[in-house]
N, C-alpha and C positions, 0 to 999 in steps of 0.2 A: 372444473378443477378449482382447488383452493388457491387463493392468492392474497398477498398483502398489497394494497393499492390505495391511491387517493383519487378523489373526484375533483379536487382543487388543491392548490398549494396552501400550506398553513402549518400549525404546530403539530406535534405528534398525535394529538387528539383527532387530527384529520385522517389518520390511517384507519383503513377498514380491512378486515379479513373476511372474505366471502368467496362465493363462486363466480368465476368468469369462464367464458368459452375457452376450450383448448385451442391454442393457435395452430394454424396450418404451416407446415414447412414449405416455404416458397423456393423459387429457383436458387440454387447455391446455398441453401440453408439445411440445418438439421433440427429436428424436433428432439429436444433434450429433456429427459425426466430429471428434474432438479432434486438433488439430495441435500445440498447445503449451499448457503450463500453467506458472504461476509459483508459487513457494513463498513463504510468509510466516511470520514467527515464530509466528503463531497456529496454523499447521499443525503446528508442533513441539509446541505445548502440547496439542493434541488427540491427536496420535499417542502422546505420552508418558503421557497421562492427567492431566497437570498441571491441565488445565481439563476439567471434566466437562460433556458435552452428550449428548443422546440420539444413539445411534450403533448402527447395525445392522451386524453382521459377516457376511461380510467387508466391511470398511469401506475404500472406495477413497479415496486421499489427495488433498489439494489442493483449493483453492477457486477459484483464478483460471484462466481458460481462454480459448482462441481456437480457432476451427475453422470448419466448414462445416455447414450444416443438411443432414442426410441425409433426413429425413422429418418431416412435421408430424403431430402427434397429433390426435385428435378435438377440434374446436372451436378449434384453433390456427390463426391466420390472419395474424399480423404478419410472418412470415417464410416463405419458400418454399425448397424444396430447391435447393441451390446457393448460397444466400446466406451470405456470410461474417459471422460473429458473434463477439462477445467478451463477457466478463462476470465476475462474481465472486459471492461469497456461497454457493457450493456447499460441500458437506462440513460444513455448519453446521446446528445445530438439527434434526438428524435427516435432513438431505439427504445423499445420497451425494456423494463427491468426484468429481474430473474427471481424475485421472491414469490415463487409460484410452483405448483407441482410440475408444470411443463413450461418450456420457453422455446420459441423458434429463433435460432441464432445463426447468423451468417457463418459458414463453415470456416472462413478465414480467421475467426476469433477463437477457434477451438484448439486446444492442446491436449496431447495424451497424458493421462494421469499415471504416474508411476504405480506399479502393481501393489506395493505395500503401503502406499500413502492413503490414509483415511480421507474421505471426501471433505470432512470439516477442515482438515489441514490444507487440502488442495485449494479450497475456496479462500482460506485465510491468507495464503501466500500470494494471491493473484495480483491485486492492484499494488499492494505494498512491495512485493517482490520485483514486479516490473518497474515500478517507480525507483526503487533502490538501484536496480541494474542500469536504467537509462541515465540516472544522475552520475553514478560512479564511472561508467565506461563510455557511454555515448557523449555525455556532456563534459565530464571532468577528465576523461582519458586516463584513469588510474592505471598505474603500472606496478609490477612486482618490485618490492623493496621500498615503495613510498609509504608515507605516513598519512593516516586518516583520523580525524576526530569527528564523532557524531554524537550529539546530545540525545538523551533518551534511548539508550541502547536496549531497553526492555520493551520498547514500543513496537508498533507494527512495522514502520519503515526502518527505524533504528536497528532493530534486531536483524533485519535483512541486510542492512548496510554492513554491520559488524561481520556477519558470516560470509557475505560475498567478498568483502575486502580481504578477509583471511584466506578465502579460497584461492585467491590469485597471488598470495604471498606478500600482502601489505602488512604494515604494522598498524594496529588499531587501538585507539583510545576512546572511551565513552564514559558517560556519566548517567546517574539515575538518582531518584529522590528518596530512596529508602534502602536500608541495608539488605532487604530481601531482593530488591531489584538489582542492586549492585552485584549480589551473589549470582543472580540469574545471568547478568552480563558476563561474568566470569565463566559460567558454564557454557556460554556461547563461544568462548575462545578468545575474547578480547585481551590484548596485552596489558591494558590499564583500564580499570573501572573504579570510579570514585563517586562519592556522594556530593552532588553539587550544593546541597543545602548546608553541609557541615565542613566542606573542604574548599580551599582556594583554587578555583578553576585555573586562573592564570599561572599560579605556581606549579600546579600539577602538570599542565601542558608544557611549560617551559622545561620541567624535569624530563618529561616524555620525549619532547622534540626541541632541543635547545635552539635549533636554527629555524624553528617554526614548522607547522604541519603543511604537508603538500596539498591535502584536500580536506576542507571543512565542509561536511555535509549537514547543512542546517535544517533541522526538522521543527523548530519552535515557531509558534504563531507570531511571536514578537521578537524577532532577532535583534541582538545587541551588537551591531556592527562596530561600534566604538571599542568594544572589548575584543571581538573576534578577528577583525581585519589585522591588527598589529601582531596577532599570534600566527598569521600565515607565514609560510616560508617565502623567500624570493621566488616569483613566478608561481606562487600558490594559487589554488582555485577554490572558490567558495561556491557551493551549490545551494540554490534557493528554490524550494518547492512548496512553501507554506507561508502564511502571513498575509493573506489577501488584503486585509485592511491595515496592515502595518505601514508605518512611515518612518523607518529608522534613520538616524544620522549616519552618514558615510564619512569617515575620517580620511579625507583625500590624501593628506600628507603621508599616511601609512600605506596607501593603496597604490596610486599610479607610479611613484618613483621606484617601486619594487616589482613592477610588471605583473601585479596581481590581476586576477579575473574574478568577476562575479557572473555566475551562469544560472539563469532562471529557466525553468521549463515546467510544462503541465503534461502529465502522462497521457491525457486523452488526445494530445496533438500528434502522438506517435502513430504511425500507420500500423495496420495489422501485421505487415511483414516485419517491421521493426520490433513490434512486441513479441512476435514469434521467435525472433532471434534471442531475445531476453529469456523467453520461456524455455528455449532449448538448453541454454546454460543452466537454468534453474532445475530442470528435470535431471540433468546429468549430475549436478551437485547433490540433489536429493538422493539419487541412487548411489552416489559415492559416500553418503553419510556426512557430507560437509554443509548441508543446509537443512534446517528444521524449522518449519512454521510454528508460530506460537498462537494457540487459541486461548484467549483470556477468559471468555465467558460465552456460554451457548444458551440460546433461547429457542423454544418451539415457535413454529410459524404463527400460531394463535397470539403469541406475545410480541409480535413485531413492533408494536408501538412502544412497549416497555424496553425492547432492545435499542430502539432509536433514542429514547429518553436516557438510557444508561450511557450510551455513547456520547450523547450531547453533554451530559453532566461531566464526563471525563475528558472532553476536548474543550468545548467552549466554556464549560463551568469549571474546569481544572480540579475536579474532585480527587483525582489521584488514586482511584480504586481499580484501575485497569492496567494489566501488563499483557501485551499481545492483542489479539483481535476479538471483536464481538462477531459471533457467528449465529445464524439462524438455521436450525435443522428443519428441513422440509419433509424429509422422508425417514 
């Protein structure tokens, strides 16, 4: 089978595209014919060696996938050959990745793909959608009628946060860095979208939520807590899921006297059962027309290294050329 893999950690130039043996579906696994995969910043960290996890070489890239069940392994019974599936959390904690024509995946990580959803869209919503859901509901306990602010509403996680919060009846504000991305946020249904480069964030959010926002879902790599914490409502919650190397200043005087909370989490710590609960809501919202994944740019499998370079330029490099997800089309 064709696969994008590395023999050792390193820069994008370490990525090879070539033939590897088709894996066998072991007990409780399904052999999935992969149609599309999506890239995440964490994939870059693993490939580069920035984050150390157990990894067997040759290591196949990527964690998010969509495809079709080819064969069920011994004891696997949730899905049958021909079923369309999607999921995440591959390529992590010793598991092989999915940027290949086939992948053997533990059945507990598989979710049914909605009939009308393209495979590229299903892969694109995987990690970012589960991350958004875990942060909003598992960690922050978002409720109907509360207010949410998420920066980067045209991005992978941000676009999911906007739509999920609206799906449960919250009021949502977001920001983006260009008029085109602001318009995209408005199309996603946000109540307030503004350009953070040309407008005053503090003034716009005070106008949106005079008593402060209930949930601030921080997606930026370098969060400015000195600005954001005072804009929380009493008992407001801040969700942190990015900024691995950041060391922001925390304004304690605006934080603890108002019973505020900062809630951190990493999506890969969630169990397969917890992630399936997220996926169940996501599938229902997709079918109801309340959730739409954003594919920003697609690459063929042979250009996997270029795909990672592009994502790296738009995350670590802050190039600003990406709205939505980077997807690799396998089939």
